[in-house]
VMD Tcl script that draws the C-alpha trace (Angstrom):
set ca {
  {95.12 85.67 95.44}
  {98.73 86.93 95.48}
  {99.41 90.28 93.90}
  {101.69 88.72 91.20}
  {99.02 86.22 90.09}
  {96.98 87.31 87.07}
  {94.45 84.46 87.34}
  {93.43 82.68 90.51}
  {93.31 78.88 90.74}
  {89.51 78.93 90.79}
  {89.36 81.08 87.65}
  {91.88 78.82 85.90}
  {89.81 75.74 86.73}
  {86.66 77.41 85.40}
  {88.38 78.23 82.11}
  {89.64 74.67 81.63}
  {86.21 73.22 82.47}
  {84.66 75.44 79.78}
  {86.63 73.70 76.97}
  {84.44 71.02 75.35}
  {85.75 67.47 75.41}
  {87.72 66.47 72.33}
  {88.52 70.09 71.39}
  {92.10 70.12 72.57}
  {94.19 72.25 70.24}
  {97.11 69.81 70.24}
  {95.04 67.07 68.60}
  {94.32 69.22 65.53}
  {97.78 70.66 64.91}
  {98.78 70.38 61.24}
  {102.25 70.36 59.76}
  {103.21 73.40 57.68}
  {106.01 73.22 55.13}
  {107.94 76.48 55.34}
  {109.95 75.59 52.22}
  {106.83 75.78 49.99}
  {105.80 79.37 49.32}
  {102.49 78.34 47.77}
  {100.43 75.49 49.12}
  {100.02 72.60 46.70}
  {96.45 72.36 45.50}
  {94.53 69.25 44.63}
  {93.17 69.49 41.09}
  {89.72 68.69 42.51}
  {89.90 72.04 44.33}
  {90.63 73.82 41.02}
  {87.76 73.02 38.65}
  {88.71 75.79 36.24}
  {92.22 74.35 35.85}
  {90.71 70.94 35.13}
  {88.51 72.47 32.40}
  {91.50 74.32 30.93}
  {93.38 71.02 30.72}
  {90.39 69.28 29.13}
  {89.91 72.01 26.51}
  {93.62 71.97 25.72}
  {93.67 68.21 25.18}
  {90.61 68.39 22.91}
  {92.08 71.25 20.88}
  {95.46 69.54 20.48}
  {93.74 66.31 19.42}
  {91.87 68.13 16.64}
  {94.92 70.12 15.51}
  {97.28 67.12 15.38}
  {94.70 64.96 13.63}
  {94.30 67.58 10.89}
  {98.05 68.16 10.66}
  {99.07 64.50 10.41}
  {96.04 63.28 8.50}
  {95.50 60.35 10.87}
  {93.75 59.71 14.17}
  {95.53 61.23 17.15}
  {94.60 61.35 20.82}
  {96.07 63.81 23.31}
  {95.28 63.03 26.94}
  {96.37 64.15 30.37}
  {98.85 61.70 31.89}
  {99.02 63.41 35.27}
  {100.05 66.50 37.21}
  {102.18 67.07 40.27}
  {103.85 69.82 42.23}
  {107.60 69.46 42.63}
  {110.80 71.46 42.78}
  {112.07 72.67 39.43}
  {115.48 71.04 39.99}
  {113.82 67.64 40.47}
  {111.76 68.14 37.33}
  {114.88 69.01 35.31}
  {116.90 66.03 36.50}
  {114.05 63.65 35.59}
  {113.95 64.77 31.94}
  {115.12 62.28 29.29}
  {118.24 62.90 27.25}
  {117.89 64.97 24.07}
  {114.54 66.39 25.21}
  {113.57 69.63 23.49}
  {113.21 72.31 26.17}
  {111.73 75.75 25.47}
  {111.16 78.68 27.75}
  {107.63 80.11 27.65}
  {106.54 83.68 28.22}
  {103.15 83.35 29.93}
  {102.12 87.02 29.73}
  {100.28 88.53 31.57}
  {101.42 86.07 34.24}
  {104.71 87.08 35.82}
  {107.61 84.73 35.25}
  {108.42 82.01 32.75}
  {107.08 78.56 32.07}
  {108.90 75.58 30.58}
  {107.72 73.35 27.75}
  {109.42 69.98 27.21}
  {108.88 67.68 24.20}
  {110.38 64.23 24.63}
  {112.42 62.74 21.74}
  {110.03 59.81 21.27}
  {107.15 62.19 20.56}
  {109.02 64.19 17.95}
  {110.41 61.04 16.31}
  {106.95 59.47 16.08}
  {105.32 62.62 14.72}
  {107.94 62.87 11.96}
  {107.44 59.22 10.98}
  {103.66 59.61 10.98}
  {103.78 62.82 8.95}
  {105.69 61.09 6.18}
  {103.42 58.04 6.17}
  {105.44 55.70 8.36}
  {103.88 52.93 10.40}
  {105.00 51.45 13.70}
  {108.35 52.91 14.63}
  {111.05 52.00 17.10}
  {112.38 54.32 19.77}
  {114.68 57.08 18.51}
  {118.38 56.71 19.25}
  {119.24 58.85 22.26}
  {122.82 59.51 21.16}
  {122.13 61.71 18.12}
  {121.01 65.30 17.73}
  {117.82 66.32 15.95}
  {117.88 66.32 12.18}
  {116.91 69.46 10.21}
  {113.57 67.82 9.39}
  {112.89 67.14 13.06}
  {113.76 70.72 13.97}
  {111.38 72.02 11.31}
  {108.68 69.65 12.59}
  {109.33 70.89 16.13}
  {108.56 74.43 15.00}
  {105.33 73.21 13.40}
  {104.28 71.49 16.63}
  {104.89 74.69 18.58}
  {102.79 76.60 16.05}
  {99.95 74.16 16.81}
  {100.43 74.03 20.57}
  {100.59 77.71 21.52}
  {97.25 78.76 19.97}
  {95.51 75.80 21.62}
  {97.03 76.72 24.98}
  {95.87 80.30 24.55}
  {92.35 79.21 23.56}
  {92.08 76.86 26.55}
  {92.99 79.64 29.00}
  {90.74 82.29 27.39}
  {87.68 81.71 29.66}
  {89.85 82.39 32.73}
  {92.71 84.59 31.53}
  {93.62 86.26 28.20}
  {96.91 84.41 28.00}
  {99.44 85.32 25.29}
  {102.04 82.55 25.40}
  {105.30 83.06 23.56}
  {108.18 80.65 23.05}
  {111.94 81.11 23.08}
  {113.44 81.05 19.57}
  {115.73 78.07 20.24}
  {116.29 75.10 22.51}
  {117.81 75.74 25.91}
  {119.51 73.44 28.37}
  {117.69 73.80 31.72}
  {120.81 72.59 33.52}
  {122.75 75.58 32.18}
  {120.11 78.28 31.71}
  {118.18 79.49 34.74}
  {114.66 79.65 33.34}
  {113.22 79.13 36.82}
  {114.73 79.23 40.28}
  {115.93 75.64 40.96}
  {114.19 75.68 44.35}
  {110.92 77.03 42.88}
  {107.88 74.78 43.24}
  {106.33 74.18 39.82}
  {103.09 72.61 38.67}
  {104.08 69.97 36.12}
  {101.35 68.79 33.73}
  {102.28 65.77 31.61}
  {100.43 65.00 28.37}
  {100.47 61.83 26.27}
  {100.13 61.85 22.48}
  {98.90 58.52 21.10}
  {99.41 57.73 17.41}
  {99.17 54.59 15.30}
  {102.53 52.96 15.77}
  {103.64 54.79 18.88}
  {103.49 58.09 20.64}
  {105.24 60.24 23.18}
  {104.87 62.74 25.97}
  {105.29 66.45 26.48}
  {105.28 68.44 29.69}
  {104.28 71.93 30.76}
  {105.81 73.34 33.96}
  {104.42 76.54 35.52}
  {105.85 78.12 38.70}
  {103.40 77.99 41.59}
  {104.23 81.60 42.49}
  {103.23 82.55 38.93}
  {99.82 80.93 39.37}
  {99.24 82.43 42.81}
  {97.72 85.60 41.36}
  {95.02 83.66 39.47}
  {94.42 80.98 42.12}
  {90.95 82.35 43.08}
  {89.89 82.31 39.41}
  {91.12 78.73 38.97}
  {89.12 77.73 42.02}
  {85.92 79.67 41.24}
  {86.00 79.47 37.43}
  {85.43 83.21 37.05}
  {87.61 85.32 34.75}
  {90.80 86.43 36.46}
  {91.40 90.12 37.07}
  {94.97 91.00 36.15}
  {96.05 94.26 37.82}
  {97.52 96.93 35.57}
  {101.03 97.54 36.86}
  {102.24 99.64 33.92}
  {102.43 102.78 36.07}
  {104.45 100.94 38.69}
  {106.81 99.56 36.04}
  {107.31 103.02 34.54}
  {108.04 104.54 37.93}
  {110.44 101.73 38.82}
  {112.25 102.07 35.51}
  {112.60 105.82 36.01}
  {114.05 105.31 39.50}
  {116.47 102.65 38.26}
  {117.65 104.78 35.33}
  {118.33 107.68 37.73}
  {120.50 105.55 40.01}
  {123.88 107.16 40.67}
  {126.89 105.05 39.62}
  {130.60 105.60 40.17}
  {132.59 105.40 36.93}
  {136.34 104.81 37.16}
  {138.77 105.32 34.31}
  {141.75 102.92 34.42}
  {144.72 104.04 32.31}
  {147.47 101.79 33.76}
  {148.10 98.94 36.21}
  {151.12 97.82 38.14}
  {151.69 94.73 40.25}
  {154.17 94.79 43.10}
  {155.15 92.30 45.77}
  {154.37 92.91 49.41}
  {158.10 93.42 50.07}
  {158.26 96.17 47.44}
  {155.15 97.89 48.79}
  {156.50 97.89 52.37}
  {159.81 99.29 51.15}
  {158.25 102.31 49.49}
  {159.48 105.69 50.77}
  {158.08 109.18 50.43}
  {159.30 110.72 47.20}
  {159.84 107.46 45.30}
  {158.65 107.38 41.70}
  {156.70 104.41 40.31}
  {156.94 103.76 36.59}
  {154.18 102.28 34.43}
  {154.25 100.84 30.96}
  {152.68 103.15 28.41}
  {149.00 102.21 28.13}
  {147.46 101.64 24.71}
  {144.13 102.97 25.93}
  {141.88 103.52 28.91}
  {139.12 101.44 30.40}
  {135.90 102.65 32.02}
  {134.65 100.50 34.90}
  {131.40 100.52 36.84}
  {131.26 98.58 40.13}
  {134.57 96.98 39.19}
  {133.24 95.65 35.87}
  {134.86 96.97 32.66}
  {132.19 98.24 30.28}
  {133.84 100.59 27.78}
  {137.23 101.02 26.14}
  {138.60 104.47 25.38}
  {141.58 106.74 24.93}
  {143.02 108.96 27.63}
  {143.52 112.67 26.86}
  {142.75 116.24 27.85}
  {139.56 118.18 27.11}
  {139.07 121.85 28.03}
  {141.99 121.62 30.43}
  {140.61 118.56 32.23}
  {141.74 114.95 32.08}
  {139.26 113.01 29.97}
  {138.57 109.59 28.41}
  {137.13 109.34 24.91}
  {134.91 106.23 24.59}
  {135.92 104.20 21.53}
  {133.96 100.98 22.03}
  {132.52 98.40 24.42}
  {134.40 95.67 26.29}
  {133.35 92.11 25.27}
  {131.83 90.15 28.14}
  {134.60 87.50 28.11}
  {137.31 90.15 28.29}
  {135.36 91.96 31.00}
  {135.30 88.80 33.09}
  {139.06 88.35 32.78}
  {139.71 92.01 33.53}
  {137.49 92.01 36.62}
  {139.49 89.08 37.97}
  {142.78 90.99 37.60}
  {144.34 91.63 40.99}
  {146.50 94.53 39.86}
  {145.57 97.80 41.48}
  {144.67 100.49 38.90}
  {146.56 103.73 38.83}
}
mol new
graphics top color blue
foreach p $ca { graphics top sphere $p radius 0.5 }
foreach p [lrange $ca 0 end-1] q [lrange $ca 1 end] { graphics top cylinder $p $q radius 0.2 }
display resetview
């Protein structure tokens, strides 16, 4: 055997002969999606999640039946894992979208009630029979908005009760509708578990959807698989320490009392000893990282130049000021 050979030909042949037939590693290679941070789980692998869904449907059926005074059936239409942007673009027009605080889970969920559901519930509540589809071109009426609040008051306690055997969930809802295309409730590329529910009533019905980020569920995945109560770590000490570090971060504050714009020709023509004139400023502006935050007045205090803070800069004005190309002086 040559000195630069680690394994002789005889040893290599013995190693290859020791591999059982049909155990070649290449045959069993599996594709791995690097764009998915959490592997999609089949609901059959998560018995606790299936029970949560079943309890939630039963509780919502009882609550809606009592509320409307007529037979109602809430059932699971299906669930799937998809990107949040795809879920948003598939929503119907005029859908009512609410952000959900899923404490103690980290992150936000999204609750969507389709217009047909709300329209049917309103008609049923006031004794209507079979109803047609709601017009998609109009906004919700005050009565429909009030009914939406009532539905949320029924839905959140049932969601909390269904999750209680696994996790002491305390869901909260945003105070008003949001447009998911404009408000970033969830990262558009985030994989979310979308559960779709169907509400069947005499004369019609409708659907609502619950979307939970997969990364949010990752911490309770073992509990959803085993059915045992989830253990939520107490990170209050970490949050307090992080907040203290953030609040002690050093920032550079700049006071802007005047601005002047000059052409490149004028700047190149400047000579030592020239005097630049500025218009008298009405006040001063305090900036942090180039963003104006406070308005004030320039003056002198104890022999030092100083700025007296008189108010805050509105966000719209701050945006325009930060885009100003004039160099402060």
